[in-house]
GUVEX-433546 format. One record per atom (N, C-alpha, C, O): residue in one letter; x, y, z. Coordinates in steps of 0.05 Angstrom, whole numbers, plus 5000, padded with zeros to 4 digits. Atoms other than C-alpha are relative to their C-alpha. Layout:
BEGIN
AXYZ ...
//
This chain:
BEGIN
M498450235006 M456253864965 M499649745014 M499549735039 M500950264986 M454653164978 M502049905019 M504449915013 V498250094982 V457652855038 V500549704995 V498749534993 T499250215013 T461752275018 T502149875019 T504449955018 N497550104979 N465651845076 N499949674994 N497849544993 G499850285000 G468551155066 G502449954980 G503950134973 I498150125016 I473050745022 I499049884976 I497149724976 I500850195024 I472750534950 I502149904988 I504150044988 L497750185006 L477250034922 L500250004967 L498749894952 V499549955028 V479950224854 V502449814987 V504649774997 N498050165017 N483449784803 N501450214981 N500250304961 K498549795015 K488650264776 K501449914976 K502849714975 E498650115029 E490950214704 E502850075001 E503750265014 R497349895003 R498250224685 R500050264985 R498250324970 G499449755017 G500750884658 G498450265013 G498450485002 I501849774982 I496451344708 I501150045027 I501649835038 S498849984977 S499251634772 S497549965023 S495150005018 S501650054976 S496051464841 S498550295005 S496150305011 N501749724994 N494552234850 N497850044978 N495650114985 K501949955022 K490952264783 K497549835006 K495249945005 V502550164995 V486351674801 V498750165024 V496350235022 V501949864978 V484752024871 V498650204992 V496150214997 N501349765009 N483552674840 N497149954980 N495050084982 K502450085015 K478752324787 K497549925017 K495250035016 V502250084984 V474951944838 V498750215018 V496350215023 K501349794983 K474252564884 K497950164981 K495750224990 Y501649865015 Y471252924825 Y497649874994 Y495550004994 L502550185010 L466452334803 L498049965024 L495649955020 L501750054978 L463752234872 L499350255017 L497950265037 K500849744983 K463652984894 K500749975028 K499050035044 A499050044974 A467552834955 A501650285007 A502650434991 D498749724991 D470253414998 D503149975001 D504750164997 K497150084996 K476953055009 K500249734990 K498349584988 A499450315009 A480252414982 A503149985005 A504550185007 G497950074997 G486352074991 G500549674991 G498749544979 H499550255004 H489551394985 H501549845022 H502849965039 L498350164977 L492650815030 L502049874991 L502149634995 G497450115009 G499250704996 G499950024971 G498249924956 T500049955033 T501350934926 T501049814985 T502649654996 L499150165020 L502750554866 L501550184978 L500550394971 D498749865021 D508050794813 D498450004976 D496649834974 V501349955024 V505751024745 V499849724983 V497749654972 L499950235011 L507950364718 L498449775010 L497849584995 G501250174983 G504549984773 G496949994990 G495850174978 E503450015002 E497049734769 E498949825025 E500349685040 G501350184984 G492149394811 G498750175023 G497950405020 L501849894977 L489049544880 L500950275013 L503150295024 L499349774988 L488950254903 L497750085017 L495750185006 P502149914987 P484550394961 P499550315007 P501050415024 V500549754996 V481751074960 V498550115017 V496150075015 T501749884976 T479351465021 T498350254992 T499150434978 L501349785005 L473851925019 L498850175024 L497750055043 G501249894973 G471652455069 G501849995023 G504150055023 K498650074978 K473352275137 K501549755000 K502849695020 G498450245005 G476351645109 G502750094997 G504549925001 T497449915003 T482352075095 T501849965027 T504349955026 K498450004972 K484152025172 K501149725002 K502649685022 L499450274997 L485351285159 L503249944992 L504249724996 F497350075011 F492551365129 F501649885023 F502249645020 D498650074983 D496151305191 D499949715011 D501849565016 Y500950224990 Y492150745215 Y500449764984 Y500449544995 F499950225022 F492950295150 F502850034990 F503649894971 F497250005015 F500350535138 F501549735001 F502849664981 N498350234999 N503249905161 N498949764993 N500149554999 K501350285011 K498649375129 K501649894975 K502550034956 D498350185018 D502048815089 D498450064971 D496350174969 K500549995029 K501448785011 K500549754987 K502349614996 V499550215015 V500848254961 V500150094970 V498450234961 Y499349935026 Y503548324890 Y500449784980 Y501549564987 K499250175021 K504047984824 K502250144985 K501750374980 T498049855012 T510248184790 T501849814979 T501849574980 V498950145021 V514548004728 V502950114998 V503450334991 F497249915005 F522248004729 F501549904978 F501349664970 K498150135022 K527047924674 K502950065010 K503950275018 F497349984992 F534047724689 F502050004973 F501449924950 G497749955023 G540647884647 G500350274996 G502250344982 L499249725002 L540148614650 L498850165022 L497150075038 T501549824981 T538449244691 T500050264993 T501250324972 T500649715009 T536549974688 T500850195023 T501150115046 T499949794979 T537650584726 T498350045020 T498950115043 T502350014979 T530850544757 T499249725008 T497449695024 L500650254992 L530749794763 L497149914986 L496249694991 D502350085014 D524349804718 D500550144966 D502550274959 L500049935024 L522749964646 L500150334994 L500250424971 E499949745003 E522950694657 E502950144997 E503450384992 G496849894999 G530850754660 G501149874979 G500149694966 E498150075021 E536450654613 E501649785010 E502349775033 V499050274995 V539649984610 V503250085007 V504650224992 T497349954988 T546450014652 T501849785001 T504249814998 N498150244999 N548949294657 N498449784988 N496049794990 Q501050295007 Q547548584625 Q501749834996 Q504049904989 N498350255007 N550247914616 N498549804987 N496249834982 D501250225012 D549147244585 D499049795020 D498449565013 V500650254985 V547246854645 V497349934999 V495450095001 E502850095005 E541546404635 E498749915029 E500149805046 V501350044976 V536746314692 V497749814995 V496149854976 N502350195003 N531845704701 N498449995026 N499350105047 L501650064978 L526445494749 L500949905023 L500249975046 E498650114977 E530645084790 E502250205013 E502750195037 D498149824988 D535845634799 D498650205020 D499650285041 I501849824987 I530246084822 I499049895029 I499549995050 N501150174976 N526845594872 N501949945020 N501349925044 S497950034982 S533445484900 S500850205021 S501850145043 I499249774984 I534546184928 I497350135012 I497550335026 L502249844990 L527446384945 L499649975030 L498650165042 P499850054974 P527946085016 P501450235014 P500650315036 Q498049774989 Q533346645028 Q498550255007 Q499350405025 F501149764999 F528447195019 F497650015019 F496250215020 I502450004980 I523147005072 I501250085027 I503249975035 G499849904978 G523247365135 G500950304999 G500550454979 K499749674999 K525848085158 K503150004988 K504849844993 H497849945014 H531448385116 H500550305004 H498650455011 A499449745004 A535349045112 A500050064973 A502049994959 Q500249995031 Q533149235043 Q500950314992 Q500250505006 L498949755008 L536649815006 L498150094979 L497749954959 P502149905020 P531350244968 P501450064976 P503850104975 P498449925023 P532750394897 P500550314999 P499350475014 V499449744996 V535951024882 V497650174984 V497250404993 Y502149925013 Y530051204834 Y497349945019 Y495849765012 S502050004976 S524951274898 S499150255009 S500150465002 A500949784986 A521051714938 A501250035029 A500350195045 K498649944974 K525551644997 K501550255003 K503050334985 K498749734998 K527952295024 K502250025010 K502749905031 I497149944987 I534952525033 I500450315003 I500850464984 N499549684993 N535753215067 N497650104991 N498050314979 G502449885008 G528653365051 G499349974972 G497250074963 K500350035031 K529253194976 K499549684995 K500649515009 K500750275010 K526352554942 K502349914986 K503650074972 A497750135013 A531952064918 A499750044972 A501750124959 Y500449985030 Y528952064847 Y500850294989 Y502250334969 Q499349745007 Q529252824847 Q502850064995 Q503750174975 L496849955004 L536952834862 L500849824978 L502549924963 A498750165023 A538252244813 A499450154973 A501150144955 R500649895027 R534852624755 R501350274998 R501650364976 A498449745000 A538553264774 A503149924992 A504750094984 G497350045010 G544952884759 G501949945028 G504249885025 V498350034978 V547352794836 V501349704996 V499949504995 E498650295000 E552352194832 E500149845025 E500049605026 E499550134969 E553252064907 E497350035015 E496650235028 I502649984984 I546451904933 I500149785019 I500249555010 E499650214976 E546851535003 E497449915010 E496250065026 L502550104990 L540651135017 L500749785024 L502649625023 K499650154979 K540050785083 K498249745001 K495849784996 P501350235004 P537650045085 P497250055022 P497350205041 K502049994982 K530749955118 K499149725006 K499049574987 T500950284993 T528149315154 T497049984987 T495150134990 I502750035010 I522549025115 I499449695006 I501149565019 E500550294995 E519348315119 E498349904973 E496350014964 I501250205020 I517647805064 I498549795012 I499949655026 Y501750214989 Y512147325085 Y499949774980 Y499849544989 S500050205020 S512046925025 S500850114974 S500350354968 V499649925023 V514746924955 V500049764983 V501549574989 K500550255019 K512546424900 K500650054970 K499750244958 L499450015029 L515146294830 L497449864986 L497049624989 L502450085015 L508546264787 L500549864973 L499349654968 R499550135025 R511246104719 R502350144989 R503250345000 Q498549905016 Q516146234667 Q498850104975 Q497549944961 I501649915019 I513746694615 I501450004974 I500049994954 E498150035022 E519646684563 E502849995013 E503249995037 H497050014991 H527246664568 H500850215019 H500850455013 N499149824978 N529746934633 N498050185012 N498750365027 T501849824990 T523147234646 T497649835016 T496449645006 F501350164984 F518946994705 F497750175015 F497950425019 E502149894983 E512347134744 E500249955029 E500949725034 F500150074969 F512047154822 F497850145012 F496850355004 K502149864980 K506947284877 K501750055025 K502849865037 L499049944977 L509847664935 L498550135022 L497450345016 H501449944975 H506947765003 H502450145018 H504550045025 C497649854986 C510848315040 C498850235020 C496450295021 S500849814980 S510448825094 S499950314985 S501250364965 S499549745013 S509449555077 S502250135000 S503650135020 G497349875001 G515049945053 G501849844981 G504049934973 T498250165016 T517849375012 T500250114973 T498250194960 Y499749925029 Y520849564945 Y500349764986 Y502249614991 V499850235015 V519349034896 V502150014977 V502949814965 R498150015020 R524149294846 R503049935015 R504849835002 S497750084982 S529649194903 S500249695004 S502349575004 V500050295000 V527148484909 V501449874978 V503149694982 C499050095027 C528548364835 C503050005000 C504449814994 R497549975003 R535148694840 R501849785018 R503849675010 D498350194981 D537448254903 D499749744992 D501649594995 M500650285013 M534147624870 M502249974978 M503449754979 A498449995021 A538647764809 A502749985008 A504249864992 E497449994987 E544847854854 E500849725008 E503049625004 K499850274990 K543647164883 K500649824978 K502149624979 L499550215026 L543546864813 L502050104983 L501950044959 S497749875012 S549747244792 S499650094974 S501050054955 T500249845025 T546447674742 T498950265009 T499250355031 Y501349794996 Y542448264734 Y497149964996 Y496349794980 G502850005006 G534748414739 G498550244997 G499550445007 V501349785003 V529548884720 V496949905002 V496049694993 M503050084995 M522148904741 M498350114975 M498350354969 L501249925026 L517848924678 L497250085006 L496250254992 S502749894994 S510948994712 S499349905027 S500649725038 I500750074969 I507248974782 I497250085002 I496350304994 Q503049954996 Q499948894800 Q499749945031 Q500549735041 R500850064969 R497748954875 R497549895000 R495750024990 T502250164997 T492748454890 T498750025028 T496349985029 R501149994974 R491648534965 R501450305015 R503650385010 C499149784983 C492449145013 C498749955027 C496349975029 G501250084975 G491448945086 G497649784993 G497849574980 D502850205005 D484248615083 D498850044974 D497249884965 F501349945027 F482548935017 F501449844978 F503849814976 D499350185019 D482548484957 D499350144971 D497450294969 I500549855028 I482748704882 I497449884988 I496250014971 K502450125012 K476648224868 K497750195006 K495550164994 N502049874992 N472748734901 N500150334994 N498750505005 S499549725011 S475249374862 S498950044975 S498049864960 Y501549915023 Y472649784810 Y502050184982 Y503750334992 T498649835016 T475850094747 T498750335001 T496550385011 L500849745003 L475250854735 L497450014984 L495550154992 E502150045020 E470350674678 E497449885018 E495249955013 D502350054987 D466050324729 D498950185016 D496550205018 I500749744983 I465950904773 I498650194984 I496550294994 E501449815015 E464051354719 E497049904991 E495150064988 R502850085007 R458150934699 R498049925027 R495849815025 G501350034977 G456050904772 G499749695011 G498149625027 N499950294990 N457750154782 N502049955019 N504249855012 Y498250044976 Y461050134849 Y498649995026 Y496250025028 K501150014968 K460150084927 K502350135015 K504750095012 I498249854983 I463150524977 I499849835027 I497849755038 I500150144975 I465450165038 I499750175026 I501350365028 P500349804981 P463050495101 P502249945021 P503149725026 L497749984981 L468150685153 L500049805022 L502049695029 D500150134977 D465450295210 D500549694994 D501349545011 S499950295007 S465449625172 S502649894997 S502849654998 I497450075002 I472949605163 I501449915030 I503749825032 F498350024975 F474349535238 F498649725012 F496249705015 D501050244990 D473448805268 D500350015030 D502149915041 C500149964971 C471648985340 C497550055007 C496050154991 P502549954990 P465749015384 P499050304999 P500550504998 S501449715002 S460749625382 S499150085029 S498549925047 I501249904975 I458550055439 I498350264991 I499250414974 N501449805005 N453150575437 N500250205024 N499850105046 L499449824979 L454451185480 L497850205003 L496850284982 K502149824995 K449251655511 K501350274994 K503750314994 S499249705011 S449352405489 S501850125016 S503650255005 E498049864983 E453152635549 E502449875003 E504450005011 E497650155002 E458152065543 E501650094975 E504050174977 S498649915023 S459752235470 S500850255002 S502950314991 E499249705003 E459952985482 E502750025019 E504650155012 K497449994987 K465052865539 K502449894982 K504650004980 L497650145017 L469152385493 L500950204977 L503350214973 L499449865021 L469152865435 L501750265010 L503450364997 N498349744987 N471753455482 N502449915015 N503550065031 G497750084988 G477453015502 G500249895028 G502349865041 V499850084968 V475252765571 V499249705001 V497249604990 N500350294999 N475952055587 N497449955014 N496650105031 I502250124991 I469851685604 I500249745012 I502049605004 H499750254987 H468451085648 H498749774985 H496649824974 F500950255015 F467250405617 F500749735015 F502949715027 F499550204982 F466649755650 F501849764992 F502549575006 K498550215013 K470549345603 K502250104981 K501850244962 D497549885017 D477849445576 D499949854972 D499149624971 G499450105025 G479049335499 G499950194981 G500150434989 I500549835024 I478049655430 I497249934992 I496349714990 F502949995012 F470949845405 F499950214983 F501550394980 K500849795022 K467650195352 K497750155015 K495850025023 A501449824987 A463950775383 A497750174986 A498250334968 Y502349815014 Y456951075364 Y498750185021 Y498650135045 D501649784980 D453151665392 D497049865004 D496449644996 D502550124996 D446051565412 D497950004974 D495849884974 N501249975025 N443851745340 N501249804980 N500849824956 L498550215017 L448051135313 L502250094982 L503149944965 K498049885013 K453151585285 K502749895008 K503549895032 F497050114991 F460151285284 F501750225003 F502050404986 L498249794994 L464951685320 L502849945000 L504550125002 G497450085004 G470951245312 G500949785016 G499249655028 V499450264982 V474950705349 V501350125028 V502950305029 V499249914976 V476150795421 V501849785014 V501649555006 Q498750204983 Q480750425471 Q499350025030 Q499450255040 V500350004969 V479150265544 V501749885015 V501849635014 S497750124981 S484650165594 S499550095026 S499350335032 N500449964972 N483550115665 N497050145003 N496650315020 N502849925003 N476150245650 N499750324994 N497850455004 K499749705008 K477750965621 K500149984969 K501749844957 M500450015031 M475651065548 M501150274989 M500650494999 S498849785017 S479551495496 S499849934973 S499449704966 F499950065030 F479851565422 F502549854995 F504649935006 N497850115010 N484651085389 N500350104970 N502450134958 L500149875027 L482151375320 L497450155000 L495350045002 R502449825002 R477451965317 R499150044973 R500750114956 L500549985030 L473351995252 L497750225001 L496250224981 I501749785003 I468952595268 I501050245014 I499750455013 
//
């Protein structure tokens, strides 16, 4: 089997699950393992970083990276799921305009305690909230989670009560909940019509590939060492052997470094504290 390690940026289409994209990429590239750095809902589209081989070890390292989305909200109604998958539960005749929205946007900047949607993957007593909701459980108690919104911009009005936004937020932010909370500020209801992720950490959708691109061989895999912005160090064979065996080795300078063995093989990211080196992220 071909050894494939790295990250490939996939432009996920609407209507396919993130897991199906991962499995397709794994099959096409003959990778022994594959994963992703943050799921997108089936109705979501856009940037999905897919990790290959040893790249699957990066999940925890990238878990808290911020995200940028383009999303469309429609005001005046809402659904059980806060998106188009659910059934309409409430609606009214409140008309929303550009001035109304721009007047409330500053209230969303900063850290907030956000209540996740009932139809979400948040776990309650070991079960996902959406599983309980679909099973007909009426009392689903979700706890608010602290999220941060760095910026939110109203891009345009598409049609009556329908607007497009650009949202830069922390990992774990539910954009559907932002729609719900924004609608509440406007004394109405809201539903998310679409969502596209355009950035994930330092990764940008402009560098991504569709599944069709990958099938045609039109893609590039990002090497694991290229995603870390820190100095490099080359270790002698005896030093790398000690490091890989869990033995701290001496180094003259404290800091974070990309470590390579004497054959220039990337070992991972190391941290040196008080001149003692240990793995921060081991990739071998």
